C-alpha positions in Angstrom: 26.7 312.8 -5.0 28.0 309.4 -3.8 29.7 307.2 -6.4 28.1 303.8 -7.0 29.9 300.6 -6.0 29.3 297.3 -7.8 30.9 293.9 -8.4 31.7 293.4 -12.0 30.9 289.8 -13.1 34.2 289.7 -15.1 36.5 291.0 -12.3 40.0 289.5 -12.4 39.3 287.9 -15.8 41.6 288.6 -18.8 40.8 291.6 -21.0 41.2 289.6 -24.2 37.7 288.5 -25.3 38.6 284.9 -26.3 40.5 284.2 -23.1 37.9 286.0 -21.0 35.1 283.8 -22.5 37.2 280.6 -21.6 37.7 281.9 -18.1 34.0 282.5 -17.6 33.2 278.9 -18.6 35.9 277.5 -16.3 34.8 279.7 -13.4 31.2 278.7 -13.9 32.2 275.1 -13.1 33.8 275.9 -9.7 32.2 279.1 -8.4 29.5 277.3 -6.4 31.6 274.5 -5.0 31.8 274.3 -1.1 34.6 276.2 0.6 37.3 274.2 2.2 39.4 276.4 4.6 42.3 274.2 6.1 44.2 277.1 7.7 42.7 280.2 9.3 42.3 282.1 12.6 38.6 282.4 13.2 38.0 282.0 16.9 36.2 278.7 17.6 34.1 280.4 20.3 32.3 282.4 17.6 31.0 279.2 16.1 30.6 277.1 19.2 28.4 279.8 20.9 27.1 281.3 17.6 28.1 284.7 18.9 26.4 287.6 17.0 28.7 290.1 15.5 28.1 293.5 17.2 28.9 296.1 14.6 30.8 296.9 11.4 33.9 298.0 13.2 34.1 294.9 15.4 33.6 292.6 12.4 35.4 294.3 9.5 38.0 296.6 11.0 39.4 295.7 14.5 40.4 292.0 13.8 41.8 292.6 10.3 45.4 293.6 10.5 45.6 293.7 6.7 43.2 296.7 6.8 44.6 298.3 9.9 48.2 298.4 8.8 47.4 300.6 5.8 45.6 303.1 8.0 48.5 303.0 10.5 50.9 303.9 7.6 48.7 306.8 6.8 48.7 308.3 10.3 45.9 306.5 12.1 46.6 305.3 15.7 45.6 301.6 16.1 43.9 302.3 19.4 41.2 304.3 17.6 40.4 301.2 15.6 39.8 299.0 18.7 43.2 297.3 18.5 44.2 295.0 20.1 41.1 292.8 19.8 39.2 293.0 23.0 39.6 296.7 23.6 36.4 298.3 24.8 35.1 301.1 22.6 32.0 303.1 23.1 29.4 303.2 20.4 30.6 306.6 19.3 34.2 305.4 19.2 33.2 302.5 17.0 31.4 304.8 14.7 34.5 307.1 14.6 36.7 304.1 13.7 34.4 303.3 10.8 34.4 306.9 9.6 38.1 306.8 9.7 38.3 303.8 7.6 35.9 305.3 5.0 37.9 308.5 4.9 40.9 306.4 4.0 39.2 304.3 1.4 41.3 305.6 -1.5 44.5 304.5 0.4 43.4 300.9 -0.5 43.2 301.5 -4.2 44.9 298.7 -6.0 45.4 296.5 -2.9 44.0 293.1 -2.2 42.3 294.6 0.9 40.3 296.9 -1.4 39.2 293.9 -3.5 38.1 291.8 -0.5 36.4 294.7 1.3 34.4 295.7 -1.8 33.4 292.1 -2.3 32.1 291.9 1.3 30.4 295.3 1.3 28.5 294.7 -1.9 28.1 290.9 -1.9 27.2 290.3 1.7 25.8 293.6 3.0 24.3 295.0 -0.2 26.2 298.3 0.0 26.0 300.2 -3.3 27.8 303.4 -2.4 31.5 303.9 -2.3 32.9 304.5 1.2 33.8 308.1 1.9 33.5 310.7 4.7 30.0 311.5 3.3 28.7 307.9 3.2 30.4 306.5 6.3 27.4 306.8 8.7 24.9 305.5 6.2 27.0 302.5 5.4 27.7 301.8 9.1 24.0 301.9 10.0 23.1 299.6 7.0 25.7 297.0 8.0 24.7 297.1 11.7 21.0 296.7 10.7 21.9 293.6 8.7 24.1 292.2 11.5 21.2 292.3 13.8 19.3 289.7 11.7 19.5 286.0 12.5 21.0 285.2 9.1 24.2 287.1 10.0 25.1 284.9 13.0 28.3 282.8 12.4 26.6 279.4 11.9 24.1 280.9 9.5 26.9 282.6 7.6 28.8 279.3 7.4 25.7 277.9 5.7 25.2 280.8 3.3 28.9 280.9 2.5 28.8 277.1 2.1 31.9 276.6 4.3 32.0 272.8 4.4 35.2 272.6 6.4 37.2 275.2 8.5 40.2 274.8 10.7 41.1 277.2 13.5 44.5 277.8 15.0 44.9 276.6 18.6 47.5 276.4 21.4 48.8 272.9 22.3 47.6 273.4 25.9 44.1 274.4 24.8 41.4 272.1 26.3 39.4 272.4 23.0 36.1 272.8 24.8 34.7 275.0 22.0 35.5 272.3 19.4 34.0 269.7 21.6 30.8 271.7 21.9 30.6 272.1 18.2 31.3 268.4 17.5 28.6 267.4 20.1 25.9 269.5 18.3 24.3 267.1 15.8 22.1 269.9 14.4 25.2 271.6 13.0 26.6 269.8 10.0 29.6 272.0 9.1 33.0 270.6 10.0 35.1 272.8 12.4 38.4 271.4 13.6 41.4 272.6 15.6 45.0 273.0 14.3 47.9 272.2 16.6 50.2 275.3 16.7 53.3 274.4 18.8 55.9 276.8 17.3 56.5 278.8 20.5 57.1 275.6 22.4 59.9 274.8 20.0 61.7 278.1 20.6 64.2 277.7 23.5 65.4 281.3 22.8 62.2 282.7 24.1 62.3 284.2 27.6 59.1 282.3 28.5 60.1 279.0 26.9 60.7 277.1 30.2 57.3 278.3 31.5 55.7 277.1 28.3 57.4 273.7 28.6 56.1 273.3 32.1 52.6 274.2 31.0 52.8 271.7 28.2 53.7 269.0 30.8 50.8 270.0 32.9 48.4 269.8 30.0 49.7 266.3 29.2 49.4 265.3 32.9 53.1 264.8 33.4 56.3 266.5 34.6 58.9 267.4 32.0 62.5 266.9 33.2 64.1 265.5 30.0 63.7 265.6 26.3 62.1 262.2 26.4 59.4 263.7 28.7 59.0 266.7 26.4 58.6 264.4 23.4 56.0 262.3 25.2 54.0 265.4 26.2 54.1 266.7 22.6 52.9 263.3 21.3 50.2 263.2 23.9 48.9 266.6 23.0 49.0 265.9 19.2 47.0 262.8 19.9 44.5 264.8 21.9 44.1 267.3 19.1 43.7 264.5 16.5 41.0 262.8 18.7 39.2 266.2 18.6 39.3 266.4 14.8 42.6 268.1 14.0 44.1 267.3 10.6 47.2 269.5 10.7 49.9 271.2 12.7 51.2 274.7 11.9 54.7 276.1 12.5 56.3 279.5 12.0 60.0 280.1 12.6 62.6 282.6 11.5 64.0 280.1 9.0 63.5 276.6 7.8 66.8 275.1 9.0 66.5 271.4 10.1 69.1 268.8 11.2 69.7 265.1 10.8 67.9 263.4 13.6 70.3 263.1 16.6 68.5 262.2 19.9 71.7 262.3 21.9 72.8 265.8 20.9 69.2 267.1 21.2 68.9 265.7 24.7 72.1 267.5 25.8 70.9 270.8 24.3 67.5 270.4 25.9 69.1 269.9 29.4 71.1 273.1 28.9 68.0 275.0 27.8 66.0 273.8 30.8 68.7 275.2 33.0 68.8 278.5 31.1 72.4 277.8 30.3 72.1 277.4 26.5 73.7 280.0 24.2 71.7 281.6 21.5 73.4 279.4 18.9 72.5 276.3 21.0 68.9 277.5 21.3 68.7 277.7 17.5 70.2 274.3 17.2 67.7 272.8 19.6 64.9 274.5 17.8 66.0 272.8 14.6 66.1 269.4 16.4 62.6 270.0 17.8 61.2 271.0 14.4 62.8 268.0 12.8 61.2 265.8 15.4 57.8 267.3 14.7 58.2 266.0 11.1 59.0 262.6 12.5 55.9 262.7 14.7 53.8 263.7 11.6 55.0 260.5 9.8 53.6 258.5 12.7 50.3 260.2 13.5 49.5 261.4 10.0 48.8 265.1 10.8 49.7 267.3 7.8 52.5 269.7 8.8 52.5 273.2 7.4 55.4 275.6 7.6 55.0 279.4 7.5 58.6 280.7 7.9 60.6 283.9 7.4 58.7 286.7 9.0 60.3 289.4 11.1 57.5 289.6 13.7 56.9 292.7 15.8 59.2 294.8 13.5 57.9 298.1 15.1 59.1 297.6 18.7 57.0 300.5 20.1 53.8 299.3 18.4 54.4 295.7 19.6 55.0 296.9 23.1 51.8 299.0 23.1 49.5 296.7 21.2 50.9 293.2 21.3 51.5 290.7 18.6 49.6 290.2 15.3 48.6 293.8 14.7 50.1 294.2 11.2 53.8 295.1 11.8 55.3 291.8 10.8 57.5 292.0 7.7 58.7 289.3 5.3 62.4 288.4 5.1 64.6 286.5 2.6 64.4 282.7 2.9 66.7 279.8 1.9 65.0 276.5 1.4 67.0 273.9 -0.4 69.9 273.4 2.1 67.7 274.2 5.1 65.3 271.4 4.4 67.9 268.9 3.1 68.4 267.0 6.4 64.7 266.6 7.1 63.8 265.7 3.5 66.5 263.2 3.3 65.1 261.6 6.5 61.4 261.8 5.7 60.8 263.5 2.3 59.4 260.4 0.6 57.6 259.0 3.6 54.2 257.6 2.6 52.4 259.0 5.7 53.8 262.6 5.5 52.3 265.6 3.9 54.4 268.7 4.4 53.1 272.0 3.0 55.6 274.8 2.6 54.6 278.4 2.4 56.8 281.4 1.7 56.7 285.2 1.6 59.8 285.3 -0.5 58.4 285.0 -4.1 61.7 284.2 -5.7 61.6 280.9 -3.9 58.6 279.6 -5.7 60.3 278.9 -9.0 63.9 278.7 -7.8 63.6 276.2 -4.9 60.1 275.2 -3.7 58.6 274.1 -7.0 61.7 271.9 -7.9 61.6 270.4 -4.5 57.9 269.6 -4.6 58.5 268.3 -8.1 60.7 265.6 -6.6 59.8 264.8 -3.0 56.6 262.9 -2.6 55.7 264.4 0.8 56.3 268.0 -0.1 53.4 270.3 -1.3 53.5 273.9 -2.3 51.5 276.2 -0.1 49.7 278.9 -2.0 50.5 282.6 -1.6 49.6 283.9 1.9 49.7 287.1 3.9 51.5 289.8 2.0 51.4 288.0 -1.3 47.8 286.7 -1.3 46.9 289.4 -3.8 45.8 289.0 -7.5 49.1 289.9 -9.1 51.2 287.8 -6.6 48.9 284.8 -7.0 49.2 285.0 -10.8 53.0 285.2 -10.6 52.8 282.2 -8.3 50.7 280.1 -10.7 53.1 280.8 -13.5 56.2 280.2 -11.4 55.3 276.8 -9.9 53.2 275.2 -12.7 56.0 275.0 -15.2 58.1 272.9 -12.8 55.7 271.1 -10.5 52.3 271.1 -12.3 49.0 271.6 -10.5 48.9 268.4 -8.4 51.6 269.5 -6.0 49.7 272.7 -4.8 47.9 272.8 -1.5 44.7 274.5 -2.7 43.4 277.8 -1.4 44.4 278.8 2.1 42.7 282.0 3.3 44.7 282.4 6.6 42.2 285.0 7.9 40.6 286.2 11.1 38.2 288.3 9.1 35.2 285.9 8.9 33.3 287.7 6.2 36.3 287.9 3.9 36.5 284.1 3.6 34.1 283.8 0.6 35.7 286.8 -1.1 39.2 285.3 -0.8 38.1 281.9 -2.1 36.2 283.5 -4.9 39.2 285.6 -5.9 41.3 282.4 -6.0 38.8 280.6 -8.2 38.6 283.5 -10.6 42.4 283.6 -10.9 42.5 279.8 -11.3 40.1 280.3 -14.2 42.1 283.2 -15.7 45.3 281.2 -15.6 43.8 278.0 -17.0 42.0 280.0 -19.7 45.4 281.3 -20.9 46.7 277.8 -21.2 43.5 276.8 -23.2 43.8 279.6 -25.7 47.5 278.8 -26.1 46.5 275.3 -27.0 48.5 273.9 -24.0 45.4 272.4 -22.4 42.0 271.3 -23.7 39.1 273.1 -22.0 37.8 269.9 -20.3 41.3 269.4 -18.8 41.3 273.0 -17.6 37.9 272.5 -15.9 39.0 269.3 -14.3 42.2 271.1 -13.0 40.1 274.0 -11.6 37.9 271.5 -9.7 41.0 269.8 -8.3 42.5 273.1 -7.1 39.3 274.0 -5.3 38.3 270.6 -3.9 40.4 267.6 -4.5 43.9 269.1 -3.8 43.0 270.3 -0.3 41.2 267.1 0.5 44.3 265.1 -0.5 46.9 267.4 1.1 45.0 267.8 4.4 43.6 264.2 4.4 40.0 265.2 4.4 
């Protein structure tokens, strides 16, 4: 007999009755607030063209590398799951992929992926049986039947999830026609904006960097033969994105190292890189110049700058060769922050027009470096846990680590960072429950009054992201 699956109303709340009751009251004040999603990876075409989701595998398995990496670790080939996205699977292959996931359900016990998936299955699709080899087909058919209804199309889901604002992630050379189509539709009132993601254009060590720079110039309508040309092209594309609704730029590099602004030195390094004559060390130095200059640009155009550093991407070389990037085999590495950001923070750290949001996968950094820095520099905000550490235990450690030094006002607000569309409400609800749990503990310790805790919870959900991303 299949085991029942439900969503307990007190999930993630403290076990202590007094603290749990306080958490319930705090959560009740924020649970129905609109979702603000300032950083994610939902393709804008889904919303622009209101493309129906085809089946359970296409929606819940194939694009979610969080889910796929656990199955890979337990012996499943990614190709059987439709990876990379865009792989053509037959109907039977899609059903087989779903069966495989259900057979591996117990592998997710205790993980954030289990929490999100259960929330989606029960809360969105009404599934009341635990996934298993025996229930896989029944669940698959039930999800597909629901996906065939109009209320499960992307725009209808944005309404039912109450996603008021969502940002996608976009290449600097993108013509943003999907975003323009969304903006031109006056019948659609949800706000969908692009995010300027230039990091690969700032990496002279890449084999394709010169081709990327040439393409950047073409997108900006100019030829790039000098650093001054490159800078003009970057500024032009940033302005184009801002004209089309962008509120932020997003950057991911191996480290956070920056340099004191030095246009003369940067110009020399740029010339060497364009001739393919720069050494690896010179390429790193130029990247640091270019990242520092992105911060300078942000002080002028006002786009919030987010940094997601220190990930060893494509760690499994064979898997990367076969399946490409962003399939789940990127691994966190240790990060140094204080000395790395010293040059750029000394140049711009208290600039009134700069909002710089710093994320990390190195949890030690939250209390040791990031919270103290954000507790001093006016432009610096603390990005919430993401990727490997956006799990209940990690999020609670984060809250306790940063609050004691920087308080609640220096935190970005929830960032879901997901391609899995239906996991967005589950992720934001998880964050709100954990906010309530943390704040309730401060209330019962008599460190906050309950009205202050409620006000803080509302700020974390709504007012902080509005401030940080200038919404």
